[in-house]
C-alpha positions in Angstrom: -28.6 13.1 3.7 -26.9 16.2 3.2 -29.7 18.5 4.1 -30.9 16.3 7.1 -29.0 14.2 9.6 -30.0 10.6 9.4 -29.6 7.4 11.2 -29.6 4.3 9.0 -29.7 0.8 10.6 -29.1 -2.4 8.5 -29.8 -5.6 10.4 -28.6 -8.8 9.2 -26.4 -7.2 6.6 -24.5 -10.5 6.1 -27.4 -11.8 4.2 -26.8 -9.5 1.1 -23.2 -10.9 0.7 -22.4 -13.9 -1.4 -21.6 -16.8 1.0 -17.8 -17.8 1.4 -16.7 -14.5 -0.5 -15.1 -11.5 0.8 -16.9 -8.1 1.3 -18.0 -6.4 -2.0 -19.4 -9.8 -3.4 -23.1 -9.3 -3.2 -25.9 -11.8 -3.8 -27.6 -11.3 -7.2 -30.4 -9.0 -6.2 -28.3 -6.9 -3.7 -25.7 -5.5 -6.1 -26.8 -2.0 -5.6 -25.8 -2.1 -2.0 -22.2 -1.7 -3.2 -23.2 1.7 -4.8 -25.0 2.7 -1.6 -22.1 1.8 0.7 -19.6 3.7 -1.7 -21.8 6.8 -1.6 -22.1 6.8 2.0 -18.3 6.4 2.4 -17.4 9.1 -0.3 -20.0 11.8 0.3 -19.9 14.6 3.0 -22.8 14.2 5.5 -23.4 14.2 9.2 -25.6 11.0 9.2 -24.7 7.7 10.8 -24.9 4.1 9.4 -25.0 1.1 11.6 -24.5 -2.3 10.1 -25.6 -5.2 12.3 -24.1 -8.6 11.5 -24.8 -12.0 12.9 -22.3 -14.2 14.6 -19.5 -15.9 13.0 -19.2 -13.6 9.9 -15.4 -13.4 9.7 -15.6 -13.1 5.8 -16.9 -9.5 6.0 -13.7 -7.9 6.7 -12.5 -5.3 4.2 
């Protein structure tokens, strides 16, 4: 991502989170997404990340 500009689109992202819990609580096989999101947020790059979430996902607020 540092050497090339990327567009990353994650659809139905709400499915990786544990239901009825706030953001940062991932379902058992999706824990690595937390590391991924942290690396995207903290690294210097010119890429874009688009998260597509289904309706009524109020619990995903940070």
